[in-house]
C-alpha positions as CSV (number, residue, x, y, z in Angstrom):
1,X,29.0,1.5,8.2
2,X,28.6,3.7,5.2
3,X,27.4,7.3,5.0
4,X,23.7,6.2,4.9
5,X,23.9,4.2,8.1
6,X,24.1,0.8,6.3
7,X,26.2,-1.8,8.1
8,X,28.3,-3.7,5.6
9,X,29.4,-7.3,6.5
10,X,31.5,-9.4,4.1
11,X,30.5,-7.1,1.2
12,X,26.7,-7.9,1.7
13,X,24.1,-5.5,3.0
14,X,22.5,-6.6,6.3
15,X,20.8,-3.8,8.2
16,X,19.4,-0.4,7.6
17,X,18.7,2.4,10.0
18,X,15.0,3.1,10.8
19,X,13.3,5.8,8.8
20,X,13.0,9.1,10.8
21,X,11.5,11.5,8.3
22,X,8.0,12.3,7.1
23,X,8.5,11.8,3.3
24,X,6.9,8.7,1.8
25,X,9.1,9.4,-1.3
26,X,12.1,8.5,0.8
27,X,10.5,5.2,2.0
28,X,10.1,4.0,-1.6
29,X,13.5,5.3,-2.8
30,X,16.1,2.7,-3.9
31,X,19.8,2.9,-4.7
32,X,21.1,1.3,-7.9
33,X,23.8,-1.3,-7.2
34,X,24.1,-2.8,-10.7
35,X,22.1,-2.6,-14.0
36,X,18.5,-3.7,-13.2
37,X,19.5,-4.3,-9.5
38,X,18.4,-2.0,-6.7
39,X,18.5,-2.0,-2.9
40,X,16.2,-0.4,-0.3
41,X,17.4,2.2,2.0
42,X,15.0,2.6,4.9
43,X,12.7,0.3,6.9
44,X,9.1,0.9,7.8
45,X,7.5,-1.7,10.1
46,X,3.9,-2.5,11.0
47,X,2.4,-3.5,14.3
48,X,3.2,-7.1,13.7
49,X,7.0,-6.3,13.5
50,X,7.1,-7.0,9.8
51,X,7.7,-4.6,6.9
52,X,4.6,-2.5,6.1
53,X,3.1,-4.1,3.0
54,X,2.7,-0.7,1.4
55,X,6.4,-0.1,1.5
56,X,7.0,-3.4,-0.2
57,X,4.5,-2.4,-2.9
58,X,6.1,1.0,-3.3
59,X,9.6,-0.3,-3.5
60,X,8.7,-2.9,-6.1
61,X,6.9,-0.3,-8.1
62,X,10.0,1.9,-7.8
63,X,12.3,-0.9,-9.0
64,X,10.1,-1.4,-12.1
65,X,9.9,2.4,-12.7
66,X,13.6,2.9,-12.6
67,X,14.1,0.2,-15.2
68,X,11.3,1.5,-17.6
69,X,11.3,4.3,-20.2
70,X,10.7,7.6,-18.6
71,X,8.0,8.6,-21.1
72,X,5.8,5.7,-20.2
73,X,3.9,6.1,-16.9
74,X,2.8,3.2,-14.8
75,X,-0.3,1.3,-16.0
76,X,-0.4,-1.8,-13.7
77,X,1.3,-3.4,-10.8
78,X,0.5,-6.9,-9.5
79,X,2.4,-8.3,-6.5
80,X,2.6,-11.5,-4.5
81,X,3.7,-11.2,-0.9
82,X,5.6,-14.4,-0.5
83,X,7.1,-14.0,3.0
84,X,7.1,-11.3,5.7
85,X,10.1,-9.0,5.5
86,X,12.2,-7.7,8.4
87,X,11.9,-3.9,8.4
88,X,15.4,-3.6,9.9
89,X,17.1,-5.3,6.9
90,X,17.6,-4.2,3.4
91,X,15.8,-5.8,0.4
92,X,17.5,-6.3,-2.9
93,X,15.2,-5.9,-6.0
94,X,16.1,-7.5,-9.3
95,X,14.2,-6.3,-12.4
96,X,13.9,-8.2,-15.6
97,X,12.8,-6.8,-18.9
98,X,9.8,-8.7,-20.2
99,X,8.7,-6.3,-22.9
100,X,9.6,-3.0,-24.6
101,X,7.0,-2.9,-27.4
102,X,5.3,-0.3,-29.5
103,X,2.9,0.7,-26.7
104,X,3.9,-1.2,-23.5
105,X,6.9,-1.9,-21.4
106,X,6.7,-4.7,-18.8
107,X,9.0,-5.7,-16.0
108,X,9.2,-8.6,-13.6
109,X,10.6,-7.7,-10.2
110,X,11.8,-10.1,-7.5
111,X,12.7,-8.9,-4.0
112,X,15.1,-10.9,-1.8
113,X,16.1,-10.4,1.8
114,X,19.2,-12.6,2.4
115,X,18.5,-16.0,0.9
116,X,14.7,-15.6,1.1
117,X,12.5,-14.3,-1.7
118,X,9.9,-12.0,-0.1
119,X,8.0,-10.8,-3.2
120,X,7.4,-11.3,-6.9
121,X,5.8,-8.5,-8.9
122,X,5.0,-7.5,-12.5
123,X,4.5,-4.0,-13.7
124,X,3.4,-2.5,-17.0
125,X,4.0,1.0,-18.3
126,X,2.1,2.7,-21.2
127,X,1.8,6.2,-22.6
128,X,-1.8,7.4,-22.9
129,X,-3.4,6.0,-26.1
130,X,-6.4,7.3,-28.0
131,X,-9.6,5.4,-27.4
132,X,-13.1,5.4,-25.8
133,X,-13.4,6.8,-22.3
134,X,-15.7,6.2,-19.3
135,X,-15.4,6.1,-15.6
136,X,-17.5,5.4,-12.5
137,X,-18.6,8.9,-11.3
138,X,-17.9,10.3,-7.9
139,X,-19.1,13.5,-6.2
140,X,-17.3,14.6,-3.0
141,X,-19.6,14.4,0.0
142,X,-17.4,16.3,2.4
143,X,-14.2,18.3,2.7
144,X,-11.5,16.0,3.9
145,X,-9.9,18.9,5.8
146,X,-13.0,19.1,8.0
147,X,-12.7,15.6,9.2
148,X,-10.9,14.6,12.4
149,X,-7.6,12.7,12.3
150,X,-7.8,9.1,13.5
151,X,-5.9,10.0,16.7
152,X,-8.7,12.3,17.8
153,X,-11.4,9.5,17.6
154,X,-12.8,8.5,21.0
155,X,-11.0,5.6,22.7
156,X,-14.3,3.7,23.1
157,X,-14.8,3.6,19.4
158,X,-11.3,2.6,18.6
159,X,-11.4,-0.1,21.3
160,X,-14.1,-1.9,19.2
161,X,-11.4,-2.6,16.6
162,X,-9.5,-4.9,19.1
163,X,-10.5,-8.1,17.2
164,X,-8.7,-6.7,14.2
165,X,-5.2,-6.9,15.6
166,X,-3.3,-4.6,13.2
167,X,-5.8,-1.8,13.4
168,X,-5.2,1.0,15.8
169,X,-5.5,4.8,16.1
170,X,-1.9,5.1,15.0
171,X,-1.2,6.8,11.6
172,X,2.0,6.6,9.8
173,X,3.7,10.1,9.8
174,X,4.1,10.0,6.0
175,X,0.4,10.1,5.3
176,X,-2.8,12.1,6.1
177,X,-5.8,9.8,6.6
178,X,-9.4,10.8,7.4
179,X,-12.5,8.6,7.8
180,X,-15.9,10.3,7.2
181,X,-19.0,9.1,9.1
182,X,-16.6,7.4,11.4
183,X,-19.1,6.4,14.2
184,X,-21.1,4.5,11.6
185,X,-18.2,3.1,9.6
186,X,-16.1,1.8,12.5
187,X,-18.7,0.8,15.1
188,X,-19.1,-2.9,15.6
189,X,-22.9,-2.4,15.5
190,X,-23.1,-0.7,12.1
191,X,-19.9,-1.5,10.2
192,X,-20.4,-3.1,6.8
193,X,-18.1,-4.9,4.3
194,X,-17.3,-1.4,2.9
195,X,-15.2,1.5,4.0
196,X,-14.5,4.9,2.4
197,X,-11.9,7.3,3.4
198,X,-9.6,10.1,2.2
199,X,-5.8,9.8,2.1
200,X,-2.7,11.6,0.8
201,X,1.0,11.7,1.4
202,X,1.9,14.5,3.8
203,X,4.9,15.9,2.0
204,X,4.7,17.1,-1.6
205,X,6.7,15.0,-4.0
206,X,9.7,16.6,-5.6
207,X,9.1,18.3,-8.9
208,X,9.4,15.8,-11.8
209,X,9.6,12.9,-9.4
210,X,9.4,9.4,-10.9
211,X,8.1,8.1,-7.6
212,X,4.4,9.1,-8.1
213,X,3.2,5.6,-8.8
214,X,5.5,4.1,-6.1
215,X,4.2,6.5,-3.4
216,X,0.6,5.7,-4.4
217,X,1.4,2.0,-4.1
218,X,2.8,2.8,-0.6
219,X,-0.5,4.4,0.4
220,X,-2.7,1.9,-1.4
221,X,-2.2,-0.8,1.3
222,X,-3.5,1.4,4.1
223,X,-6.8,0.1,5.6
224,X,-7.7,-1.4,2.2
225,X,-8.6,-4.8,3.7
226,X,-10.8,-3.3,6.4
227,X,-13.8,-3.9,4.1
228,X,-13.1,-7.6,4.3
229,X,-13.1,-7.8,8.1
230,X,-15.0,-4.7,9.4
231,X,-18.5,-6.2,8.7
232,X,-17.7,-9.1,11.1
233,X,-16.7,-6.9,14.0
234,X,-19.9,-7.6,16.0
235,X,-19.3,-11.4,15.8
236,X,-15.6,-11.1,16.7
237,X,-15.9,-9.0,19.9
238,X,-15.6,-12.1,22.2
239,X,-12.9,-13.8,20.2
240,X,-9.1,-13.5,20.0
241,X,-7.9,-11.0,17.4
242,X,-7.8,-12.2,13.8
243,X,-4.5,-12.9,12.2
244,X,-4.4,-10.7,9.1
245,X,-1.8,-10.8,6.3
246,X,-1.8,-9.4,2.8
247,X,-1.5,-12.2,0.2
248,X,-1.5,-10.3,-3.1
249,X,-2.2,-6.8,-4.3
250,X,-3.0,-5.3,-7.7
251,X,-3.2,-1.7,-8.9
252,X,-4.4,-0.3,-12.2
253,X,-3.4,3.3,-12.8
254,X,-6.0,4.9,-15.0
255,X,-4.1,8.2,-15.4
256,X,-1.0,9.9,-14.1
257,X,-1.5,11.8,-10.9
258,X,0.4,12.9,-7.7
259,X,-0.6,11.2,-4.5
260,X,0.3,14.3,-2.4
261,X,-3.2,15.6,-3.2
262,X,-6.3,14.3,-1.4
263,X,-7.7,11.0,-2.9
264,X,-11.1,9.5,-2.0
265,X,-10.9,5.7,-1.6
266,X,-14.1,3.7,-1.7
267,X,-13.4,0.0,-0.8
268,X,-15.8,-2.9,-0.6
269,X,-15.5,-6.6,-0.1
270,X,-17.6,-8.8,-2.4
271,X,-16.6,-12.0,-0.7
272,X,-14.7,-13.5,2.2
273,X,-14.5,-17.3,2.6
274,X,-12.0,-20.1,3.4
275,X,-9.9,-17.7,5.4
276,X,-9.4,-15.3,2.6
277,X,-11.1,-11.9,2.0
278,X,-11.2,-9.8,-1.2
279,X,-11.2,-6.0,-1.1
280,X,-11.7,-3.8,-4.2
281,X,-11.0,0.0,-4.0
282,X,-12.0,2.8,-6.4
283,X,-9.8,5.9,-6.1
284,X,-10.9,9.4,-7.2
285,X,-9.5,12.9,-6.8
286,X,-11.5,15.7,-5.3
287,X,-12.8,16.7,-8.8
288,X,-14.4,13.3,-9.3
289,X,-11.8,12.0,-11.8
290,X,-11.1,8.3,-11.4
291,X,-7.4,7.7,-10.7
292,X,-6.8,4.1,-9.9
293,X,-8.4,0.8,-8.9
294,X,-6.8,-1.5,-6.3
295,X,-7.6,-5.1,-5.4
296,X,-6.2,-7.0,-2.4
297,X,-6.6,-10.5,-1.1
298,X,-6.1,-10.9,2.6
299,X,-5.5,-13.9,4.8
300,X,-7.9,-13.5,7.7
301,X,-7.9,-16.4,10.2
302,X,-8.5,-17.2,13.8
303,X,-5.4,-18.1,15.8
304,X,-4.7,-21.7,16.3
305,X,-6.8,-23.1,19.2
306,X,-9.4,-20.3,19.0
307,X,-12.5,-22.5,18.7
């Protein structure tokens, strides 16, 4: 076992110690093991016993960032979740240079756990360019600090989320998450294919950290797909919990920002059909500036045998 708790067997990484800190920056950190090759350090599981999708997103973003020019911030990330990953085992990330042009740098990242490929991602980086500007406006409707944490929500309300297996009152210690109008937004009687919330990483990022986009990617998976399933809560009350799994995830970074400040996320689902739901999120800061757009497609199916 090395100094970071990694068990080495036959020269290959196998297992990592569970994460026991509060910094999301640590969860997306990678160690360089060769040029354009990186390895995860900590595991972060979800309620299904698989790696939290946000950590996969953040680590892939970090692998691309470490291989890109420092003066070009992240512009886009698109990722395919190919297989569920084991949060107790390390993932190796291989980055390939696709482009280093006049304005853009692009990278392809593949993540493997043992012999299995668990993700494929592409990321683009670009310094701000002169051009026309516009953005969807946003005016804060409440102070996120005044909203209760999810753990304070009445049990009876949270119990209505039972048909959505992965959803619970638990919050990852790395993030601060608040839902306004929570009785209306989460009640089976009034929930819609839309959800808005506030989120941020709990611990400030280190000064000059290159992990800003990676930490945002980590946060961007949290409750994003609720808009695809929440509007069906009333019809699902008498059925077995849905099986939910992220299929793909895209992020467009409209400007550089730090995710340790409050961000307002407004997500809606324009369509769910054929066992797949689509969720689109607009992300603004407290001043109304648009920061990013995220889109996720989710597998949402009834368990086998649930007629």
